[in-house]
Backbone bond lengths (Angstrom), bond angles and torsions (degrees), N, CA, C in turn:
res aa  C-N    CA-C-N  psi(-1)  N-CA   C-N-CA  omega(-1)  CA-C   N-CA-C  phi
1 L - - - 1.460 - - 1.534 111.50 -
2 I 1.337 116.26 -43.46 1.473 119.36 -179.86 1.522 111.27 -66.62
3 S 1.361 117.55 -40.33 1.452 121.26 178.91 1.515 109.88 -62.46
4 A 1.343 116.84 -39.87 1.463 119.34 -179.95 1.541 111.46 -66.14
5 L 1.329 115.97 -37.78 1.458 118.90 178.06 1.540 111.25 -66.58
6 L 1.336 115.33 -38.08 1.485 119.23 179.56 1.503 110.69 -64.43
7 S 1.348 117.00 -47.35 1.456 120.79 -179.98 1.506 113.11 -64.00
8 L 1.363 115.98 -38.09 1.466 120.35 177.72 1.527 110.32 -65.41
9 W 1.346 117.82 -40.33 1.459 120.19 179.29 1.524 110.69 -65.45
10 N 1.333 116.51 -43.92 1.473 119.74 -177.45 1.527 111.09 -67.84
11 D 1.377 116.75 -36.54 1.453 120.18 -179.11 1.534 112.25 -69.45
12 R 1.362 115.08 -27.83 1.474 117.49 -179.29 1.509 113.44 -79.34
13 G 1.312 118.61 2.12 1.450 120.61 176.96 1.494 115.64 89.62
14 G 1.329 117.33 12.00 1.470 118.98 178.07 1.501 111.63 -76.86
15 R 1.316 116.31 173.98 1.435 118.87 178.21 1.496 108.23 -62.91
16 K 1.328 117.15 135.11 1.435 121.30 -170.39 1.506 112.34 -67.50
17 I 1.322 115.83 129.98 1.461 120.89 176.11 1.522 106.93 -93.92
18 E 1.336 114.02 117.82 1.463 119.92 -175.67 1.498 112.99 -85.88
19 R 1.349 116.86 -38.44 1.441 118.41 -176.37 1.532 108.67 -148.51
20 L 1.311 116.82 144.12 1.457 121.52 178.22 1.520 108.10 -140.43
21 T 1.283 117.94 127.81 1.443 122.84 177.17 1.542 108.96 -126.42
22 C 1.341 115.68 130.03 1.467 119.84 -177.87 1.502 112.04 -78.33
23 S 1.360 116.44 -29.38 1.461 116.66 -174.93 1.506 113.07 -64.47
24 S 1.334 116.00 -37.26 1.469 118.34 178.71 1.504 112.20 -102.94
25 C 1.366 117.66 -7.14 1.461 121.68 178.97 1.509 111.15 58.37
26 H 1.359 117.87 43.86 1.446 122.69 175.43 1.516 108.96 -115.65
27 Y 1.338 116.05 149.41 1.443 119.34 169.46 1.512 109.48 -133.50
28 K 1.330 116.66 154.59 1.446 121.58 -176.15 1.519 107.67 -118.57
29 L 1.308 118.35 120.24 1.453 125.54 178.97 1.508 110.97 -98.87
30 K 1.334 115.50 134.34 1.445 121.05 -178.83 1.516 110.31 -107.14
31 D 1.333 115.79 121.45 1.450 122.23 174.66 1.526 107.97 -103.91
32 D 1.312 116.99 -176.71 1.449 120.29 -179.52 1.520 110.60 -68.15
33 D 1.297 118.04 -35.92 1.479 120.77 -172.55 1.523 114.62 -112.93
34 D 1.336 118.31 -36.04 1.461 119.68 -172.23 1.510 109.86 -136.97
35 Y 1.325 113.27 171.40 1.451 122.03 -179.91 1.553 106.68 -111.68
36 V 1.315 113.12 141.49 1.449 119.18 178.93 1.515 106.99 -125.06
37 V 1.300 116.73 123.95 1.466 123.00 179.14 1.514 107.66 -106.27
38 T 1.327 117.91 121.14 1.437 122.81 -177.33 1.520 108.71 -125.88
39 H 1.290 115.43 145.50 1.468 121.90 178.66 1.526 109.39 -101.69
40 I 1.275 115.81 122.58 1.467 119.61 179.76 1.530 107.93 -132.17
41 K 1.290 115.38 163.10 1.464 122.01 174.99 1.510 108.40 -102.61
42 L 1.291 116.51 119.21 1.457 120.38 179.61 1.511 108.01 -108.53
43 S 1.312 116.13 54.81 1.445 121.02 -175.90 1.527 111.48 -62.86
44 S 1.325 116.93 -35.79 1.468 118.73 -178.05 1.520 112.69 -73.14
45 V 1.344 116.50 -20.50 1.465 120.49 -178.82 1.512 112.23 -103.84
46 C 1.355 114.58 -46.08 1.449 119.26 -171.70 1.516 112.72 -77.79
47 K 1.313 118.84 -32.81 1.427 121.72 -172.81 1.523 111.03 -73.75
48 D 1.295 114.91 128.80 1.468 119.65 178.47 1.540 107.50 -90.60
49 F 1.318 115.08 99.52 1.471 119.34 -174.12 1.515 111.61 -70.56
50 D 1.357 118.58 -16.77 1.443 119.26 176.08 1.528 112.39 -67.01
51 Q 1.309 116.91 -19.76 1.448 120.63 179.74 1.519 113.02 -97.28
52 D 1.338 118.87 -0.04 1.427 122.52 -179.07 1.536 107.88 -86.30
53 P 1.343 120.01 115.47 1.430 121.87 -176.09 1.538 112.46 -70.93
54 S 1.333 117.80 -22.32 1.478 120.27 -178.61 1.507 113.79 -79.75
55 T 1.328 117.06 -8.86 1.468 120.58 177.50 1.529 114.62 -124.60
56 H 1.336 115.81 -23.63 1.450 119.16 -177.94 1.507 109.76 -104.50
57 P 1.356 118.98 128.49 1.477 120.25 -173.99 1.509 115.23 -72.30
58 T 1.324 120.17 -16.99 1.455 120.01 -177.59 1.516 114.18 -101.75
59 A 1.335 118.37 -10.39 1.435 121.29 177.68 1.535 109.86 -78.78
60 G 1.365 116.68 132.08 1.443 119.68 -177.45 1.510 113.49 -69.40
61 P 1.332 118.35 140.60 1.477 120.67 -178.67 1.531 110.79 -60.61
62 L 1.310 116.03 155.41 1.455 121.74 -177.71 1.543 110.95 -66.65
63 F 1.337 117.75 -35.21 1.469 119.58 -177.09 1.515 111.19 -67.03
64 M 1.333 118.13 -28.75 1.454 119.91 178.68 1.543 109.76 -70.96
65 Q 1.303 117.05 -34.40 1.490 120.41 176.81 1.533 110.89 -68.90
66 R 1.319 116.85 -38.74 1.473 119.51 -175.02 1.538 112.18 -82.23
67 S 1.304 116.75 -15.54 1.472 121.19 175.71 1.493 113.09 -96.38
68 R 1.331 118.40 7.17 1.486 122.63 -172.96 1.495 110.31 -62.00
69 S 1.338 118.20 -42.00 1.477 121.23 -176.46 1.509 110.73 -65.89
70 D 1.334 118.85 -41.34 1.439 120.95 177.75 1.515 112.15 -67.92
71 V 1.311 117.32 -36.66 1.470 121.26 176.16 1.521 111.26 -61.31
72 R 1.326 114.55 -43.11 1.462 119.65 179.41 1.550 110.31 -63.56
73 N 1.312 115.82 -42.24 1.470 119.39 178.61 1.519 112.94 -63.70
74 C 1.342 114.59 -39.71 1.503 119.97 178.76 1.532 110.44 -62.92
75 K 1.316 117.41 -40.85 1.445 121.20 179.92 1.525 110.63 -66.15
76 E 1.330 116.40 -43.22 1.471 118.17 178.57 1.518 110.74 -66.48
77 K 1.327 117.68 -34.84 1.474 119.99 178.49 1.524 110.89 -65.52
78 R 1.351 115.47 -38.90 1.480 119.46 180.00 1.533 108.93 -65.62
79 R 1.329 116.36 -41.73 1.486 119.85 179.86 1.533 110.69 -62.08
80 S 1.332 116.17 -43.31 1.448 119.16 -179.03 1.552 110.94 -65.77
81 Q 1.330 117.11 -37.00 1.449 119.49 178.67 1.533 110.65 -68.72
82 I 1.318 117.63 -33.62 1.467 120.87 178.00 1.514 110.23 -66.24
83 N 1.329 116.02 -40.31 1.484 119.74 -178.67 1.533 111.48 -70.50
84 L 1.332 117.02 -28.35 1.450 119.41 -178.76 1.534 112.53 -79.05
85 Q 1.296 115.88 -19.67 1.468 119.06 179.71 1.506 112.12 -77.34
86 E 1.301 117.26 121.63 1.452 120.00 178.40 1.510 113.21 -74.68
87 K 1.345 116.30 -37.95 1.405 121.75 -179.09 1.519 108.40 -128.83
88 A 1.316 113.95 146.15 1.476 117.37 178.36 1.506 109.69 -69.00
89 P 1.331 118.77 140.82 1.460 121.30 -178.45 1.574 110.16 -65.77
90 L 1.287 114.57 149.09 1.423 119.36 178.95 1.528 110.46 -69.83
91 K 1.298 115.73 136.52 1.447 121.73 -179.51 1.520 109.29 -116.90
92 K 1.306 115.27 125.29 1.453 120.41 -177.02 1.551 106.71 -86.97
93 S 1.317 116.14 118.78 1.464 119.39 178.85 1.499 110.66 -88.77
94 N 1.311 112.13 155.90 1.479 119.16 179.26 1.494 108.21 -86.72
95 S 1.325 117.35 119.26 1.465 122.02 -175.86 1.546 112.85 -94.92
96 C 1.291 118.13 -0.87 1.447 121.78 179.67 1.530 109.25 -112.53
97 S 1.293 115.89 -174.24 1.478 120.72 -175.97 1.517 112.48 -93.74
98 T 1.344 118.63 18.60 1.437 120.89 179.41 1.520 111.14 -70.09
99 I 1.299 117.90 134.96 1.466 123.44 177.99 1.527 108.82 -110.12
100 Y 1.304 116.42 128.16 1.456 122.25 -179.85 1.543 109.83 -103.08
101 L 1.323 116.14 127.57 1.445 122.12 179.71 1.531 108.01 -136.55
102 D 1.346 114.64 147.13 1.467 117.98 171.32 1.515 107.89 -85.49
103 D 1.319 115.19 150.00 1.464 119.91 -173.41 1.533 112.11 -90.62
104 S 1.323 117.22 21.66 1.462 119.90 -178.83 1.522 109.42 -108.49
105 T 1.294 117.34 124.16 1.457 123.74 173.54 1.516 108.91 -128.35
106 V 1.319 114.53 169.25 1.481 118.65 -177.16 1.526 110.45 -65.88
107 S 1.317 118.92 -28.50 1.437 121.54 179.60 1.530 113.38 -88.42
108 Q 1.338 116.78 -26.53 1.441 122.73 179.34 1.520 109.19 -138.31
109 P 1.358 117.82 78.18 1.460 120.12 -179.25 1.536 110.81 -70.46
110 N 1.335 114.07 159.81 1.442 120.44 174.63 1.501 108.22 -74.64
111 L 1.326 116.55 126.80 1.464 121.41 -171.62 1.526 111.70 -63.97
112 R 1.328 116.55 -52.08 1.461 119.77 -175.35 1.490 112.39 -64.40
113 C 1.339 119.51 -41.96 1.434 122.33 179.85 1.505 111.31 -70.59
114 T 1.332 117.94 -36.08 1.465 120.80 178.87 1.523 111.12 -65.49
115 I 1.319 117.42 -41.80 1.449 121.27 178.93 1.533 109.01 -63.65
116 K 1.324 116.25 -39.83 1.455 118.21 179.43 1.532 111.41 -63.48
117 C 1.325 116.97 -40.68 1.448 120.50 179.96 1.548 111.23 -68.47
118 V 1.349 115.86 -43.27 1.481 119.30 179.87 1.516 110.52 -63.56
119 T 1.298 117.64 -42.94 1.475 119.07 179.86 1.514 111.93 -69.91
120 L 1.315 118.41 -28.59 1.476 120.45 171.74 1.493 112.05 -65.36
121 A 1.346 116.46 -40.13 1.460 120.79 176.77 1.555 109.49 -63.75
122 I 1.321 117.48 -41.08 1.459 120.17 177.01 1.506 111.30 -64.58
123 Y 1.319 117.92 -36.97 1.468 121.70 176.90 1.511 110.50 -60.29
124 Y 1.300 117.71 -42.14 1.487 120.26 179.49 1.525 109.75 -67.06
125 H 1.336 117.16 -35.38 1.487 118.41 178.09 1.537 109.83 -64.24
126 I 1.295 119.03 -38.65 1.451 121.11 -178.26 1.539 108.93 -73.13
127 R 1.312 117.10 -45.93 1.487 120.18 -173.03 1.524 111.46 -68.42
128 D 1.317 117.93 -40.16 1.489 122.22 -174.01 1.533 110.29 -106.01
129 R 1.291 118.43 42.24 1.461 122.50 -176.26 1.528 110.86 -79.60
130 G 1.309 119.00 -16.23 1.478 122.16 -178.27 1.488 111.19 98.11
131 G 1.348 115.28 -176.39 1.465 120.12 -178.62 1.497 114.33 -72.67
132 Q 1.314 116.64 -37.39 1.457 120.54 -178.46 1.513 111.07 -80.53
133 Q 1.326 116.94 144.10 1.464 122.49 177.36 1.545 107.16 -118.18
134 R 1.330 112.26 81.68 1.499 118.38 178.54 1.520 107.63 -83.70
135 T 1.300 114.92 118.50 1.463 119.75 -179.57 1.509 110.79 -136.74
136 I 1.296 117.47 170.13 1.478 124.51 179.36 1.515 107.45 -121.30
137 D 1.343 114.61 144.93 1.481 119.86 -171.33 1.523 112.60 -58.14
138 I 1.313 119.03 -36.72 1.467 121.62 -175.39 1.512 110.69 -64.30
139 F 1.347 119.68 -22.26 1.465 122.94 -178.79 1.518 111.71 -99.69
140 D 1.302 118.99 -3.43 1.456 122.17 -175.87 1.547 107.99 -83.35
141 E 1.309 116.99 120.55 1.461 121.50 179.32 1.512 113.18 -72.84
142 R 1.357 116.56 -17.89 1.425 117.37 174.97 1.534 113.34 -70.44
143 L 1.329 114.65 -22.90 1.485 120.45 176.45 1.526 111.69 -101.55
144 H 1.335 117.94 -31.02 1.451 122.16 178.76 1.543 108.75 -130.05
145 P 1.335 118.21 80.60 1.462 120.31 -175.34 1.534 112.96 -69.70
146 L 1.340 113.97 147.25 1.435 120.81 175.88 1.531 112.55 -96.82
147 S 1.326 115.91 -15.37 1.444 121.47 179.76 1.526 110.14 -147.22
148 K 1.302 116.35 169.62 1.453 120.89 178.89 1.532 113.19 -70.55
149 E 1.311 116.42 -24.20 1.461 119.73 179.73 1.512 109.98 -75.59
150 P 1.315 117.94 147.35 1.471 119.78 178.37 1.547 110.25 -68.97
151 P 1.311 117.36 149.43 1.456 120.04 -177.53 1.496 112.41 -66.17
152 E 1.282 118.31 145.89 1.480 124.02 175.86 1.524 109.03 -69.83
153 M 1.315 115.16 138.40 1.449 121.65 176.55 1.521 112.68 -100.80
154 R 1.353 114.93 -4.09 1.485 118.80 174.19 1.519 110.88 -97.20
155 D 1.330 114.63 156.76 1.449 118.61 179.29 1.496 111.56 -65.04
156 P 1.328 119.36 131.08 1.447 120.76 -179.78 1.561 109.79 -74.58
157 D 1.304 115.95 152.95 1.426 119.52 175.49 1.538 110.48 -85.61
158 H 1.330 116.64 173.35 1.441 121.71 -175.68 1.539 110.13 -63.50
159 R 1.290 117.93 -37.66 1.456 121.14 -177.46 1.529 111.41 -65.47
160 T 1.344 117.89 -37.56 1.441 120.15 178.19 1.510 112.94 -64.77
161 I 1.314 116.32 -42.57 1.479 122.59 178.21 1.523 109.66 -65.15
162 Y 1.325 116.10 -40.93 1.447 119.86 -178.86 1.531 111.59 -64.26
163 R 1.338 116.53 -42.21 1.465 119.56 179.51 1.531 111.30 -64.00
164 F 1.321 117.23 -39.11 1.473 120.08 179.96 1.530 110.73 -64.53
165 V 1.354 115.90 -48.72 1.477 119.54 -176.89 1.542 110.32 -69.11
166 R 1.307 116.89 -38.67 1.473 121.06 -179.89 1.544 110.19 -63.26
167 T 1.312 117.38 -37.73 1.487 121.91 177.61 1.493 110.87 -62.24
168 L 1.336 116.97 -43.77 1.451 120.88 178.49 1.521 112.03 -64.15
169 F 1.308 116.49 -45.10 1.476 120.59 -176.48 1.500 111.76 -72.43
170 N 1.307 119.03 -35.52 1.499 119.42 178.30 1.539 110.40 -72.32
171 A 1.309 117.31 -40.84 1.457 119.02 -178.91 1.527 111.76 -69.51
172 A 1.339 117.28 -38.70 1.460 119.49 -179.23 1.525 112.62 -92.02
173 Q 1.344 118.17 -2.17 1.437 123.46 177.20 1.553 110.88 55.83
174 L 1.332 114.53 52.62 1.439 121.32 -179.85 1.524 111.35 -90.23
175 S 1.302 117.18 159.40 1.442 122.51 -174.49 1.512 109.80 -93.26
176 A 1.344 116.06 167.54 1.445 120.64 178.34 1.530 112.79 -67.78
177 E 1.324 116.56 -31.98 1.476 119.65 177.02 1.498 110.60 -63.39
178 C 1.316 116.90 -31.95 1.477 120.45 177.78 1.535 111.00 -65.83
179 A 1.333 117.80 -30.45 1.473 120.99 179.06 1.527 108.98 -67.21
180 I 1.353 117.23 -42.14 1.468 119.66 178.92 1.530 111.49 -64.97
181 I 1.346 116.62 -41.72 1.458 119.92 177.42 1.522 110.28 -63.46
182 T 1.328 117.72 -35.76 1.470 121.13 177.31 1.527 110.35 -58.97
183 L 1.345 117.82 -43.50 1.444 120.25 179.73 1.513 110.86 -66.82
184 V 1.332 117.87 -37.11 1.485 121.70 178.65 1.524 109.41 -62.10
185 Y 1.350 117.00 -46.33 1.463 119.96 179.38 1.523 112.84 -65.39
186 L 1.343 115.35 -35.45 1.466 120.17 179.62 1.508 109.91 -63.65
187 E 1.322 117.91 -47.78 1.470 120.79 -179.18 1.515 111.55 -70.24
188 R 1.336 117.83 -29.51 1.456 120.61 175.32 1.505 109.67 -67.19
189 L 1.350 117.16 -38.26 1.451 121.24 177.56 1.551 110.63 -63.93
190 L 1.309 117.00 -42.87 1.461 119.87 -179.50 1.509 109.85 -63.65
191 T 1.288 118.04 -35.60 1.478 122.55 -177.39 1.518 111.16 -76.15
192 Y 1.312 116.62 -47.31 1.480 119.15 -176.75 1.521 112.07 -73.42
193 A 1.332 117.83 -43.64 1.462 121.01 -176.41 1.509 112.73 -85.17
194 E 1.361 117.08 -8.97 1.462 120.60 -179.61 1.554 110.98 54.67
195 M 1.305 116.67 51.05 1.460 123.06 -176.20 1.530 109.82 -126.05
196 D 1.306 115.24 170.51 1.458 121.66 179.29 1.563 108.56 -121.76
197 I 1.323 114.82 160.77 1.462 120.72 173.44 1.519 108.91 -98.23
198 S 1.289 116.13 120.90 1.450 122.15 -176.97 1.540 109.65 -113.57
199 P 1.337 117.32 168.74 1.469 117.92 179.40 1.522 114.23 -60.43
200 C 1.344 117.84 -24.10 1.449 118.93 -178.68 1.533 113.16 -97.48
201 S 1.342 117.29 5.08 1.468 120.21 -179.63 1.519 115.34 -131.01
202 W 1.340 116.53 -7.13 1.481 116.73 -172.08 1.527 112.21 -66.86
203 R 1.324 117.73 -35.90 1.479 119.20 -176.28 1.522 110.66 -67.18
204 R 1.309 118.70 -40.41 1.465 120.53 179.85 1.534 111.25 -73.45
205 V 1.302 117.61 -32.53 1.479 119.38 175.66 1.523 109.20 -66.50
206 V 1.332 117.71 -45.38 1.471 120.35 177.74 1.498 111.48 -63.91
207 L 1.313 117.56 -40.14 1.469 120.78 179.42 1.506 110.30 -62.96
208 G 1.315 118.49 -44.78 1.466 119.49 177.62 1.518 113.29 -62.45
209 A 1.338 116.99 -38.51 1.473 121.00 -179.63 1.548 108.96 -68.73
210 V 1.341 117.90 -40.97 1.465 121.17 179.45 1.537 109.82 -67.29
211 L 1.295 117.31 -40.07 1.453 121.85 178.71 1.518 112.09 -61.04
212 L 1.309 115.72 -43.75 1.500 119.08 -179.70 1.506 111.30 -73.23
213 A 1.332 117.03 -41.99 1.475 120.63 -179.19 1.539 111.43 -63.09
214 S 1.346 116.42 -39.00 1.460 118.59 -178.18 1.515 110.76 -67.91
215 K 1.331 119.29 -29.52 1.447 120.28 -179.74 1.528 111.79 -81.48
216 V 1.347 116.78 -32.00 1.445 121.08 -177.94 1.543 109.97 -81.96
217 W 1.300 119.01 -40.35 1.472 121.71 -169.65 1.527 112.04 -90.34
218 D 1.329 115.72 -54.11 1.475 119.22 -173.99 1.521 111.73 -75.06
219 D 1.336 115.41 142.59 1.464 120.32 178.61 1.537 110.80 -67.83
220 Q 1.324 116.61 -42.53 1.443 120.79 177.79 1.531 109.67 -96.64
221 A 1.331 115.46 89.47 1.443 119.53 -174.53 1.528 111.14 -70.73
222 V 1.352 113.84 151.95 1.450 119.97 178.90 1.543 108.24 -92.10
223 W 1.307 117.09 132.62 1.457 121.90 179.64 1.537 109.55 -73.27
224 N 1.316 114.47 156.69 1.459 118.71 179.78 1.527 111.74 -63.48
225 V 1.319 115.73 -34.69 1.460 118.60 179.03 1.504 112.21 -64.49
226 D 1.340 118.86 -24.86 1.458 120.56 177.54 1.507 111.37 -67.66
227 Y 1.337 118.01 -35.90 1.463 120.29 176.25 1.500 110.95 -66.65
228 C 1.332 117.00 -30.59 1.447 117.78 177.72 1.506 113.52 -67.50
229 Q 1.333 116.59 -22.84 1.458 119.15 174.12 1.518 112.38 -79.63
230 I 1.340 116.59 -22.45 1.439 120.62 176.71 1.527 110.36 -80.82
231 L 1.335 116.42 -46.27 1.447 124.72 177.13 1.501 106.84 -104.95
232 K 1.295 117.56 104.75 1.492 120.86 -167.95 1.487 113.43 -69.74
233 E 1.327 118.90 -26.99 1.467 121.07 -171.19 1.526 113.27 -90.07
234 I 1.309 118.65 -5.70 1.453 121.59 -177.16 1.565 109.04 -94.48
235 T 1.282 117.07 146.42 1.460 122.65 180.00 1.517 111.08 -103.74
236 V 1.312 115.39 162.51 1.471 120.54 179.90 1.553 109.92 -64.30
237 E 1.322 116.20 -39.08 1.436 119.71 179.43 1.548 111.33 -62.32
238 D 1.300 115.72 -40.60 1.491 119.87 176.61 1.509 110.59 -63.97
239 M 1.323 117.54 -41.18 1.496 120.29 178.82 1.524 110.08 -64.64
240 N 1.319 117.38 -41.99 1.468 119.44 178.39 1.504 112.52 -62.80
241 E 1.342 116.79 -41.90 1.445 119.77 179.43 1.541 111.58 -68.92
242 L 1.333 116.89 -35.23 1.456 120.50 176.17 1.504 111.05 -63.26
243 E 1.343 116.12 -44.19 1.454 120.56 179.37 1.550 111.35 -65.68
244 R 1.326 117.21 -40.16 1.466 119.67 -178.86 1.483 112.03 -66.17
245 Q 1.340 117.99 -45.50 1.479 119.31 179.54 1.489 112.03 -70.15
246 F 1.314 117.88 -33.23 1.483 119.64 177.08 1.511 109.21 -61.90
247 L 1.324 117.83 -43.90 1.461 120.89 179.97 1.542 111.10 -65.14
248 E 1.317 116.89 -39.85 1.437 120.91 179.54 1.546 110.87 -64.05
249 L 1.336 115.71 -41.83 1.457 119.27 179.53 1.529 112.48 -68.05
250 L 1.343 115.27 -28.67 1.494 119.36 174.32 1.531 110.61 -82.01
251 Q 1.324 118.01 0.89 1.467 122.79 -175.64 1.529 112.35 54.48
252 F 1.344 113.07 33.48 1.473 123.05 179.29 1.502 113.42 58.20
253 N 1.330 116.18 25.10 1.451 121.81 177.62 1.544 107.84 -94.86
254 I 1.304 115.98 92.33 1.453 120.99 -176.74 1.555 109.94 -109.34
255 N 1.311 117.53 8.61 1.487 120.51 -179.67 1.529 108.06 -77.22
256 V 1.340 114.84 134.90 1.473 121.87 175.12 1.520 106.64 -125.47
257 P 1.327 119.72 106.41 1.466 120.39 178.12 1.510 112.08 -63.59
258 A 1.336 115.99 156.57 1.453 119.14 179.46 1.490 111.86 -64.00
259 S 1.323 118.84 -33.95 1.461 122.25 177.90 1.520 112.60 -64.29
260 V 1.335 116.66 -37.69 1.472 120.81 177.86 1.529 109.97 -70.08
261 Y 1.311 117.03 -40.53 1.478 121.13 178.58 1.542 108.84 -62.02
262 A 1.346 118.68 -45.67 1.435 121.49 -178.70 1.534 110.48 -64.85
263 K 1.332 116.39 -38.46 1.477 119.96 179.61 1.517 109.67 -62.05
264 Y 1.325 117.79 -46.45 1.491 119.94 178.88 1.509 111.96 -64.59
265 Y 1.337 117.85 -35.16 1.466 119.12 -179.90 1.539 110.28 -65.06
266 F 1.319 117.99 -47.03 1.445 119.93 -177.09 1.511 111.32 -73.47
267 D 1.291 118.70 -31.91 1.500 119.36 176.52 1.529 109.24 -71.11
268 L 1.298 119.67 -32.70 1.470 121.49 173.18 1.519 111.10 -64.78
269 R 1.317 117.83 -37.74 1.432 120.25 176.53 1.533 111.33 -67.60
270 T 1.310 116.59 -36.65 1.457 121.00 174.39 1.506 111.27 -62.05
271 L 1.345 115.84 -45.16 1.458 120.52 177.38 1.521 111.32 -61.40
272 A 1.315 117.33 -39.37 1.461 120.75 178.42 1.556 111.43 -64.27
273 D 1.314 114.71 -38.96 1.478 118.89 -179.29 1.555 109.46 -67.65
274 H 1.336 118.13 -40.05 1.440 121.55 -179.12 1.528 111.60 -68.20
275 N 1.327 117.92 -28.16 1.451 122.92 -179.13 1.518 112.05 -103.20
276 E 1.331 116.48 12.31 1.457 122.09 175.24 1.549 111.91 59.41
277 L 1.331 114.99 37.28 1.473 120.00 172.17 1.492 107.13 -99.36
278 A 1.334 116.35 89.15 1.454 121.62 -173.20 1.507 110.01 -77.02
279 F 1.337 113.91 140.77 1.473 120.35 170.73 1.529 107.66 -79.85
280 P 1.321 118.90 131.75 1.479 120.18 -174.24 1.521 111.49 -67.64
281 S 1.355 113.81 133.88 1.445 119.50 176.47 1.536 109.09 -99.67
282 E 1.315 115.54 139.10 1.461 121.25 -179.90 1.521 109.93 -128.55
283 P 1.325 116.95 152.01 1.486 118.24 176.51 1.516 110.35 -62.46
284 L 1.313 114.83 144.93 1.463 121.71 178.25 1.508 110.47 -65.92
285 S 1.317 116.26 113.76 1.460 120.37 -178.49 1.549 110.55 -84.17
286 K 1.312 115.45 169.67 1.449 120.50 179.61 1.526 111.36 -65.89
287 E 1.356 116.02 -39.72 1.474 118.64 179.99 1.510 110.37 -67.10
288 R 1.369 117.79 -41.71 1.459 120.72 179.73 1.547 109.52 -64.93
289 A 1.299 118.39 -39.35 1.459 120.98 178.66 1.532 111.57 -64.23
290 Q 1.367 115.95 -39.17 1.467 117.90 178.18 1.521 110.55 -65.64
291 K 1.318 117.29 -35.60 1.495 119.50 178.94 1.511 110.23 -67.90
292 L 1.341 117.36 -40.76 1.466 119.67 178.53 1.535 110.94 -65.90
293 E 1.323 114.06 -37.82 1.466 116.25 179.12 1.530 111.10 -67.90
294 A 1.287 116.59 -38.76 1.483 119.93 177.08 1.519 111.65 -62.15
295 M 1.343 115.89 -42.70 1.469 119.48 176.67 1.488 112.55 -63.75
296 S 1.363 117.49 -38.73 1.426 120.93 177.90 1.501 112.27 -67.54
297 R 1.344 116.00 -35.17 1.454 120.23 178.88 1.537 110.44 -65.66
298 V 1.303 117.21 -39.21 1.461 121.41 176.40 1.522 110.88 -59.99
299 C 1.330 116.98 -44.16 1.466 120.36 179.66 1.540 110.52 -65.79
300 E 1.339 116.34 -38.54 1.466 118.85 178.21 1.539 111.02 -66.72
301 D 1.324 116.03 -37.81 1.501 117.86 178.08 1.509 110.46 -64.22
302 K 1.311 117.47 -39.25 1.457 119.51 179.36 1.512 110.60 -67.04
303 L 1.330 116.70 -39.62 1.460 120.50 178.32 1.523 111.22 -65.57
304 G 1.354 114.29 -40.99 1.477 117.84 178.57 1.520 111.91 -64.53
305 E 1.319 117.17 -38.23 1.452 120.32 177.08 1.530 110.60 -64.72
306 L 1.322 117.42 -35.45 1.440 120.03 176.13 1.514 112.71 -65.11
307 H 1.333 116.50 -38.22 1.464 121.41 177.32 1.533 110.71 -66.47
308 R 1.323 115.46 -41.30 1.492 119.52 -178.68 1.506 110.92 -67.34
309 N 1.317 118.57 -24.47 1.451 119.53 -178.14 1.513 112.76 -89.42
310 G 1.281 119.67 11.94 1.457 120.77 173.71 1.496 117.26 133.90
311 F 1.333 118.20 -15.33 1.443 121.19 179.93 1.534 108.42 -88.82
312 K 1.338 117.95 109.67 1.453 122.32 -173.97 1.517 109.68 -91.67
313 K 1.337 114.01 147.26 1.447 120.24 174.63 1.512 112.56 -77.57
314 W 1.341 117.85 -19.56 1.454 122.81 -176.52 1.505 108.37 -132.10
315 S 1.316 115.39 162.47 1.455 122.42 175.18 1.535 108.56 -152.09
316 S 1.317 114.81 149.92 1.464 120.45 -177.38 1.522 109.57 -81.11
317 L 1.371 115.31 148.35 1.433 120.59 177.74 1.510 111.39 -92.19
318 D 1.336 119.28 5.37 1.459 120.26 -179.39 1.486 112.57 -67.31
319 N 1.341 114.76 -39.90 1.473 119.49 -178.55 1.527 109.86 -111.70
320 V 1.309 115.66 41.11 1.488 117.43 -174.37 1.504 111.30 -68.15
321 N 1.354 118.27 -28.87 1.453 119.28 -179.90 1.522 112.25 -78.45
322 N 1.317 117.32 -17.86 1.451 119.95 -178.25 1.536 113.25 -91.94
323 V 1.306 116.37 -8.87 1.471 119.82 -178.04 1.544 108.28 -77.47
324 S 1.312 115.41 125.07 1.458 119.57 -177.03 1.511 110.43 -73.74
325 V 1.308 117.80 -44.46 1.478 120.73 179.69 1.509 108.37 -107.30
326 R 1.292 116.64 109.92 1.447 122.25 -175.58 1.514 110.68 -99.72
327 R 1.319 113.61 142.34 1.459 120.37 169.53 1.540 107.07 -101.98
328 S 1.267 115.21 166.81 1.482 118.24 177.71 1.520 109.26 -64.29
329 T 1.337 116.09 125.79 1.462 121.79 -175.09 1.526 109.28 -86.66
330 A 1.315 113.88 148.29 1.468 120.94 177.20 1.510 108.82 -138.39
331 I 1.300 116.76 133.52 1.467 120.89 179.53 1.520 107.87 -113.14
332 L 1.305 117.24 123.12 1.429 122.69 179.83 1.521 109.74 -96.07
333 S 1.281 120.14 127.33 1.466 123.24 179.74 1.506 110.82 -126.87
């Protein structure tokens, strides 16, 4: 693709491009007398979108890669505990007809558990960011403080991140789906801007992602001035500038396909299982059973309509050899 663009540019009579490298995003233009070296961003050409987990449904999320070492340690710890146990623990079986289900689904996740999983993913992003601390000024709390206290230079623990995100979601009354979209935008920012989350920038990065996700996902969006009432030291102008630069760094790509959303949901559940963050199970209530029955009835009605439109439940064996598309035959005697 790059070679084709180079040849097309040179054939159209533009200044000749002598060399182009995607790794450094530099190009060299040749004039009659001198050389001019210019730095440009070729994000639309150089970036391999198939490797971007926030846009491609088969690419693994970044937080799963950064939590790999902890997942491996948890598995080894479980194996060692199994070997140390002389007898299997007693398990109390349910002797009645009660059915236990967790109330988290891909369309309606559990808010508290989802926030815990999302903040755990953010914790891994901060902890395993690598040696370099690539950051951008708009996210640096040393330049744009959120409180009167100086920013922490140590890595925050999971509980600190959870309290900050839970405060935002409770005050703004945001949904659990918005938390998943927040994580998608956060990882898209890390990929597009090629930056890291550091102890002095993680709160503003999370705030920008929550701000954008609440406006894109929720029907009743929260105004920027509402966040100023939650975080007393921030101004509306600062919130507007944070939102503007966040959008520019995302290249205004705020689309989240359903397949990407579902991938992040199930990977967050996998992360919760590896870290023993169990989703609470509750007995199946009468109201929940009626909802499940209503949903099943809708599926049955759709299937019945499909049968009435030409898909038969039965077929005669008289012309079985003449049928081009055969189903598995069954003879009842």
